[in-house]
C-alpha positions in Angstrom: 13.3 15.9 -16.1 9.7 15.2 -17.2 7.7 12.0 -16.9 7.8 11.6 -20.7 11.6 10.9 -20.6 11.1 7.9 -18.2 10.9 4.3 -19.2 7.8 2.2 -18.3 9.6 0.5 -15.5 10.5 3.8 -13.9 7.0 5.1 -14.3 5.7 1.9 -12.6 8.2 2.4 -9.7 6.9 5.9 -9.2 3.3 4.8 -9.1 4.1 2.0 -6.7 5.9 4.4 -4.3 2.9 6.8 -4.2 0.4 4.2 -3.1 0.3 1.9 0.0 -2.0 -1.0 1.1 -4.2 -0.7 4.1 -4.3 -4.1 5.9 -6.7 -5.7 8.3 -5.2 -5.5 11.8 -6.5 -8.9 12.8 -5.6 -11.1 9.9 -3.2 -8.9 7.9 -5.2 -9.3 4.7 -4.7 -6.4 2.2 -8.0 -4.4 2.2 -7.4 -1.5 -0.2 -4.8 0.8 -1.7 -4.5 4.4 -0.9 -2.3 7.3 -2.0 0.2 8.4 0.6 -1.0 12.0 0.4 -4.7 11.4 0.6 -6.7 12.4 3.6 -9.5 10.3 5.1 -11.4 9.8 8.3 -13.4 6.8 9.6 -13.5 4.4 6.7 -15.5 1.3 7.7 -14.9 -2.0 5.8 -15.9 -5.6 6.3 -13.0 -8.0 6.1 -14.0 -11.1 4.2 -11.2 -13.1 5.7 -11.8 -12.7 9.5 -15.5 -11.5 9.2 -15.0 -8.3 11.2 -15.8 -4.7 10.6 -12.7 -2.5 10.7 -12.5 1.2 11.0 -9.6 2.9 9.3 -8.4 6.3 10.5 -5.5 8.3 9.1 -4.2 9.0 12.6 -4.6 5.5 14.2 -3.9 3.0 11.3 -0.5 2.5 9.8 -0.4 1.4 6.1 1.6 -1.6 4.9 
């Protein structure tokens, strides 16, 4: 079954299943979306909500 045979809703569900949100561990604000299969190390972001710098590691941070 190819992707061409799927309806738009089914394609949207597949896209939603492949990506997850990374959230701030302090205030639970959604920071960014990442593909489940992607690999990353030490991403530093500034949370605008709680005004803290957060380090995201693949091993130490669970996505939402």
